[in-house]
N, C-alpha and C positions, 0 to 999 in steps of 0.2 A: 185507621185515618187519623189525620193529626186531629188533635182539636184544635177548640177554636183560640186557647191561650199561647197554644203551641205554637200556632200560624202566625196568631200576634209577633210573638217573640222575635220567632225567624224575619218577621218583616222589620220590625225593629231593628234585628241587629243588622241586617241588611245596606236601611239604608241611617245607623249611627255615622258620624267622622269620625275618619281617625285622621290629624294632623303629624305631619314629618318637615324635616327640614332639610334641605339638600345645597352642598356646598359646589359651587361653581366657581370660576375663574372669575373676580372682582362682584363676587355676587353672593349671599343666602337666598337660598330660595324657599316660600313657605308652600307645601300642597296640603292638598285636603284629601282624602280618598273615600268612598263608600261604595258597598258592594261588595260581591264574587265573578268571578269570568274572565272573560280575555278582555285589557286594558281598553279603553278609553277615555284618551285625553282630552279635554274641554277648555277651550283656549279665551280667554276674556279680552275682546276689545277697548277702543278705546281706554276712557279712562279707568274703566272697571275689573275688579279683582274676581276670584274664587267665588266669592259671597252672588256675585249676580244666577252660581248654576246652579246653587243650595236647590231649586224648584226643580228644574231639569236632570239635575241628578240625581236625587231621592227617585222622581220617578224613572230613572234608567238604569236603574241597583239592581234590578232585577233579572240582569241582563248580564250586566256589565262592572269591571271593575272602575267605578267611573273619578277620574283623578282631575281636580282641579289645582288652580295656582295662581297666584299671586305675581305678574310678570312683574322682572329686575330695576327696583326703583322704584313700586306699588307698594303702598301700604306694608306687608307684614315679610317680603322680599327688600331683602335690607342691601344696598352698595356698598364697598368697600371701601369709596368713596366720592368724589363728589362725583353728582350729575351731568353725564356728556353725552353725545346724540347720540342715540338710539338707533341699533340696526337689524332690521331682521335677520340679518347671520348667527348673529349673538343670540336674540333669542328662540330661533330655530334650532341651538344648539344644546340651549339651558333645555328645550321639551325633548331634544335625542336623549339627554341624562336623563330625563325623569321616564321615559321609556324604557330606558338598560337598566333603571333601578329595581321598578314597577312590577314590568310586562311578565305575565306568570310565562316560566322554562324560554324567553327569549322571544316569545310570540309575536306577528306586527301586530302592531296597537293600530286602534280607527283613529282617528282625532277630528275633531272637530275647534272651525274658529269664523270667528264673523267681522264683519268689516276691518281693522285692522290687524287683527290676530291671524284673518284667514292670509295675510299676504306671508303673516311667522310660515304656516302650516303648506301655502307652497312653497317657501322656500325650504323646509324641513321635505316634500315631495320631490323637492329637486334634488337637494342633495344627498339625504339619505333613504332611497327610495327601500332601503330593507328593513327597512324598521315599520313602512307602515303600511297595514293592509287596506287598510278605505281612508280616505283623505275629505272632509266634504267643508266647500270654503265657499261661507256663505258672503256673499257681494265683498269682496275685497275689492279696494275703491284704489285702483293702481291708474292713473293718469296714466301715465308713459301706453296704454292700450288706447287711449280715447281716440275720437281722428284729429283732436287740437291738443296734441298732447303741453304743449306752452301753457296754452291757456287754463288745462286743469293745474298745471306748478303753480300759477299768478295767484290761483282761486285760494289754495293754502299758503303759499308764502304770507300771499296778505291777512288767513286768519292769522298766523303768526307774528306778523310784524305788530298787528293790534293789540295781542295779550301781551306783548312785551311794551305798547305805550301806555293801554289802557285796561287792561284788565280781563276777566277770563268773561265777566257779560257783554264784551267789547267784543271780543273776538269770536263770540259765538252769534252776537248778530252781523259782524261781517261772514263767517259763516251761512249763514240766512241769507243775506244778498249776494254775496258770490257766486252759488251756486242754484242762480235759476235769471241767468239774462238770457239776451234772447241772442240768437243761432248761439251760444257757449261754448262751455269747453266740451260739451260730446258732441257738438256738430246741431244742436236745437232745445228750443226750448225747454229747459229741466222743470216741473212744478214741485219746486222744493221747497218753498216757502215754508211750506209744513211741512216734510222730512226734515230738516233742519233743526226746526223745532224740533219733531222726538227725539233727535239725535242731545240735544243741548237741552231736552229736560230730563232724559233719562238719564245724563251724565251730574246736571248740575240740579233740576229741581227745577221748577216754576217759582219762579222771582216774585215776591209779595212787593206789598208796596214802600214797607219798610227798608225794604232792598236786602232781606234776608232768604233765603233759600230753602225752599216747604222740599220733602222725600216728594219724590215722581211719581205720580200716579202709576206710571207707566209698568212700573217694574214691582206694584201692588204696595205702594211707601206706607208706615207708619199708621197716616191717618186711617187708611183701607182697612186696617190689617185690627185697630182700633174699633171704629166699627165694627165688623163682624165679631169683635169680641162684648161691644155693646148688647148684639139684639142676638146671641149666646147667652147674655146672664139675662135678658129679660122674656127669655125663650126657655128658663129654666136650666140653661147650662149648668155643669155641676164645675165646683171650683177652680179644678184638674184641668178640663179643656180652657178655662179662661186663662190659665197661668200658661198653657200653651201656647195657646195664640198670643199674650204677651210677650213671649220669648220669641216666635218669629216676628213679631212689631219692632222690635229692639232688633232683632238681626237683621233684619231688613235695614234699619233705621241706618244700623255703626259701617253698613256695606254702605248706603248712601254717602255716611260721612266720607270714608275712607276715599271713596269715588272723588267727591267734592276735592278734598286735599291730595289727589291725584294728579286732577286738571291742571297744575303749569307743569308739570312734566310729560305730560302728553300733550301739552298746544309747544311747549319749546324744544323740545327734544324728540318727540315720536312724530308726530302730523307728516311732517314736512319728509323726512325720510323716509318711513314707511310710505306715503302713498305716491311717492316717487320713485318708489323700489323698481326695477328693470327687471323682471322675472325672467327663468332660463327655459323659454319656451321650447327645446328642442328638447330639455330633460322633461320637463312637464308631457310634453308630447310621448316621448318613450314610455312614460308612467300615465299615459291618459285612463285606461281600463279601472285603475285606483283610485280615479279625484272624478267628483262630481261638484258642481258648481250651483250653489245656491241661488237662488232668488226669491227677494218677497213681489208676492199677488198684488200688494201697493203700493211697491216702489220701481214698477220697471223705469219712470222714463225719469228714475234719477241717477245721478251719475256713479256711485260706485255700483248698479242694477247693470248699468250701461258697462260700465266695463268688463263689471263680471261676463256679461252673455258674451262681448267682444271676444274676452279670455280663453272661453269652452270652443268660441269658434274659433280660432288658432291654435288651438291646441287637440282639438278632437274629442273632448272630453263629455261627459252626458251633464245637462242638470237638470235642477230640481225647485218648481215652485213652491214658497215655504207659506202657512199664514202670516201674515202682517205686514211692514214694509220694513225699513232697515234695522229698526231694533225691534222685531219681534217677538222675539226670541224673551223681551222683558215686556209687551202687549201682551202677551197669554201664551207664558210658559206653559200650560198643560197642553194644548195644542202646539204648539211648534215641539215642545217634547215627543210627542206620538208619529209627526210628518219627521222628526232628525229618523226616530227609530226605523221607519220604512226604510228611510234612503238605507241606514245603516247595515240593514237588513236585507236591500234588496241585492 
């Protein structure tokens, strides 16, 4: 029977991060690998990068080889030329290359995407169905599937124009206002003043009085981890434990800084082209048994969830409710990860 030390060493090895770089047309991709077993690709959405999945990936590494990556043009995945309009098809080919590189014995991979990356996951499934065994697409904001697609496109176009004219904070305010009109893009009132603020905070953090942006509460930012470190010290925690908590806090703070730096690319070059993407419904219908569409328990009235449920209805796929709202994976990553495990194994 394994000793405690051996069990601990095995768990540590399973969650240890191995990094790599993949050359793709027009970009060099940074990726991170944890665990052993069938391949699970975790695709970050919005302005996030691989760091947004640190907690989820560590929790799933006992069962899967978990791969997270920085999308092209974000953080450590550098473009070989100027930043231009980004397309879901280009990003899905990047994911296909990662699967072909990293999947043990060429076996189909499981893929998870949330928000804008869920759109990439759907594109991958429609174009390269043989590469994937299960796709979980959590709240893809596909405005073309809304009752009034033109209104949905106008919302995100206004956000982009607001960013180009007045900057990030103005763009997030425009998003919060634009997603909750009476008789709005989804054919009814979206109670998303809170939801849009959630996404804004998850990307930028709450705005302080002096205009600086603090680490986001939803993603377990540095302030929360620092508080845990202080509590641990008060309870007699060892120096090693304190150092470990400090390292986690710094990693989370670094992720937030990178997300903030990625926001201009997301708002100018990703938001409209991804949300306006028209998925191949026939291909998705054919691959329907592989697809599970995720919807947040607290965000069913929001535009992304409405689009997601309409997608599931159109292609005949299963749906699964996840804890939290549109950014539930950062609100409670442990509970979200437990639900994701159930869906992947279901």
